[in-house]
C-alpha positions in Angstrom: 35.2 30.4 23.3 36.9 27.9 20.9 39.5 29.4 19.0 39.3 29.6 14.9 41.3 27.3 13.1 43.1 30.2 11.9 44.0 31.2 15.3 44.9 27.6 15.8 47.6 27.6 13.0 44.9 25.1 10.4 44.9 25.9 7.1 41.4 25.7 5.4 42.6 22.1 4.0 43.8 20.8 7.0 39.8 21.7 9.0 37.0 19.0 8.9 34.7 21.1 7.0 37.0 21.3 4.1 35.7 17.9 3.3 32.4 18.5 3.5 33.0 22.0 1.4 34.4 19.5 -1.1 31.7 16.8 -1.2 28.9 19.8 -1.7 31.0 21.4 -4.1 31.3 18.2 -6.0 28.3 16.2 -5.5 25.9 18.9 -4.9 26.6 22.0 -6.9 28.5 19.6 -9.7 31.4 21.7 -10.0 34.7 20.1 -10.6 36.9 20.2 -7.1 39.9 22.0 -8.6 37.4 25.1 -9.0 36.6 25.2 -5.4 38.5 28.5 -3.6 41.1 27.6 -1.4 39.5 29.9 1.5 36.7 29.3 3.5 34.9 32.8 3.3 34.4 32.7 0.0 33.9 29.1 -0.8 30.4 30.2 2.3 29.6 33.3 0.4 29.5 31.6 -3.2 27.1 28.9 -1.0 25.2 31.3 0.6 24.3 33.2 -2.6 23.3 30.0 -4.0 21.0 29.7 -1.6 19.4 33.0 -1.4 19.3 34.0 -4.8 18.1 30.4 -5.9 14.9 28.7 -6.4 12.8 28.1 -3.0 13.7 24.6 -3.0 17.7 24.6 -2.8 18.1 25.4 0.5 16.1 22.0 1.4 17.8 20.1 -0.9 21.2 21.5 0.5 20.2 20.4 3.5 18.8 16.8 2.5 22.3 16.5 1.0 24.0 17.2 4.3 22.2 14.9 6.4 22.3 11.9 3.6 26.3 12.5 3.3 27.8 9.1 4.9 30.9 11.2 6.2 29.2 14.4 7.9 29.6 13.5 11.1 27.0 16.1 12.7 24.5 14.9 10.6 23.0 13.1 13.5 22.7 16.3 15.4 21.9 18.2 12.1 18.5 16.1 12.2 17.0 17.2 15.5 17.9 21.1 15.0 16.3 21.2 11.7 13.2 19.5 13.0 12.8 22.1 15.6 13.6 25.1 13.7 10.8 23.5 11.4 8.4 22.9 14.2 8.9 26.3 15.8 8.4 28.4 12.5 5.4 26.6 11.5 7.0 25.5 8.5 5.2 23.9 5.5 7.2 20.9 5.5 8.6 18.3 7.7 11.6 16.2 8.0 10.5 12.6 7.3 13.8 10.3 7.8 16.3 12.2 5.8 13.7 14.0 3.7 11.4 16.9 3.4 7.8 16.2 2.8 5.0 18.7 2.4 2.7 19.0 5.5 -0.7 18.4 4.8 -1.4 16.5 8.0 0.2 15.8 10.8 -1.0 12.1 11.6 0.1 11.4 7.8 3.6 12.1 8.6 3.3 10.4 11.8 2.0 7.3 10.2 5.1 7.1 8.0 7.7 7.9 10.8 6.3 5.2 13.0 6.6 2.7 10.0 10.2 3.9 9.8 11.0 3.7 13.6 10.0 0.3 13.5 11.6 -1.4 10.4 15.0 -2.0 11.8 17.3 -5.1 12.1 15.7 -7.6 9.9 13.0 -5.0 8.6 15.9 -2.6 7.2 14.8 -3.8 3.7 11.2 -2.3 4.1 12.8 1.1 5.6 14.4 1.1 2.4 11.6 0.8 0.5 9.8 3.6 2.2 12.8 6.0 2.0 12.9 5.4 -1.4 9.3 5.7 -1.8 9.5 9.7 0.3 12.7 10.7 -1.9 10.9 10.0 -4.8 7.5 11.7 -3.8 9.2 14.4 -2.1 11.7 15.5 -5.2 11.9 19.3 -5.8 12.6 19.2 -9.1 10.9 16.4 -10.7 8.7 14.1 -8.3 7.9 10.6 -9.3 4.9 9.8 -8.4 4.9 6.4 -10.3 8.1 5.1 -8.6 6.8 6.3 -5.6 4.0 4.2 -5.8 6.5 1.1 -6.8 8.4 1.4 -3.7 5.7 2.1 -1.4 4.1 -1.5 -2.0 7.7 -3.2 -2.3 7.7 -2.1 1.6 4.7 -4.1 2.1 6.0 -7.0 0.2 9.3 -7.0 1.8 7.0 -7.2 5.5 5.3 -10.0 4.0 8.5 -11.9 2.9 10.4 -11.2 6.2 7.3 -12.4 8.3 6.4 -15.5 6.4 10.0 -16.4 5.9 9.3 -17.1 2.4 11.3 -14.6 -0.6 8.7 -15.0 -2.8 5.2 -14.7 -0.4 2.6 -12.4 -1.3 0.4 -10.9 0.5 -2.6 -13.1 0.3 0.0 -15.9 2.2 1.0 -13.1 4.7 -3.1 -12.5 5.6 -3.7 -16.3 5.7 -0.9 -16.7 8.1 -1.8 -13.4 10.1 -5.7 -14.4 10.1 -4.4 -17.7 12.1 -3.4 -15.7 15.1 -5.9 -12.8 15.2 -8.9 -13.4 12.2 -9.1 -10.5 10.1 -12.7 -9.9 8.8 -13.0 -10.9 5.2 -14.1 -7.0 4.0 -11.0 -6.1 5.8 -8.6 -8.8 4.1 -10.3 -8.0 0.6 -10.1 -4.3 0.6 -6.1 -4.6 1.5 -5.9 -7.5 -1.5 -7.7 -4.8 -3.9 -5.6 -2.1 -2.7 -2.2 -4.7 -3.5 -3.8 -5.4 -6.8 -4.1 -1.4 -8.1 -0.3 -1.5 -8.0 0.1 -5.2 -9.0 -2.1 -6.7 -11.3 -1.5 -6.7 -15.2 -3.2 -3.5 -15.8 -1.6 -1.8 -12.2 0.5 0.4 -11.7 3.9 -1.4 -12.2 2.7 -2.5 -15.6 1.0 -0.1 -17.6 4.0 1.4 -19.3 2.3 1.9 -22.6 -1.0 4.1 -21.8 -0.5 4.1 -18.5 -2.6 5.6 -16.2 -2.3 9.4 -14.8 -0.8 9.3 -11.3 -0.5 12.7 -9.0 0.4 13.8 -6.0 -2.8 12.8 -4.3 -2.3 8.9 -5.6 1.2 9.1 -4.3 1.1 10.3 -0.5 -2.0 7.6 -0.1 -0.1 4.7 -1.1 2.8 5.8 1.1 0.6 6.8 4.3 -1.9 3.3 3.4 1.5 1.2 3.2 3.4 2.7 6.2 0.1 2.3 8.2 0.1 -1.5 6.7 3.4 -2.2 7.4 3.0 -1.1 11.4 -0.4 -3.2 11.2 1.5 -6.3 9.8 3.7 -6.2 12.6 1.5 -5.5 15.4 -0.8 -8.7 14.6 1.9 -10.9 13.8 3.5 -10.8 17.1 0.0 -11.3 18.7 
């Protein structure tokens, strides 16, 4: 049985958890660090009460904060533990990357996760856009569906530019390049271009800042799942 920090003669400030608590206190609770109690029991009780007595989303936000804390050395162990509990409890949320998303269809979650898993190394910019799209969509207090859609289509654009080696390439060029390797049905290519146009033309989601169209959760989720699936599709076609 491992000895407690106190038993080893360590003060609270000498433990690795002290740094975690300080970041939670300052960056999550937004309370000045000099107001944080100097004993772990008190700090833990304050956080516990915040979670148990606060709105339903507080516990999710706190876990997300810890998963995205670059200095939290155990974050990589925390994610699978959280995912396991969510699955065991049949919770209405799943982890996608380091963010919670409400579950409506496991296949939708799987499509986003597959795109993220494939977006490494040279495709890291694609992952960053998908991460941002998930974060904006799943914000528990103020979801930003409009900008989530922008980030989703930006993930496709990033994939196109990486695959073509052209930092200014648009979707049409990528489809033409891919068609030379594996022909695309004309109707399918046209449908993809139309979807892209929804976000990119003069009346699309990016540009209609005045009299802007109503964008809701269904729109944002559809674009996130569709764009994630298309990123995977582009990579698979490019490798033929």
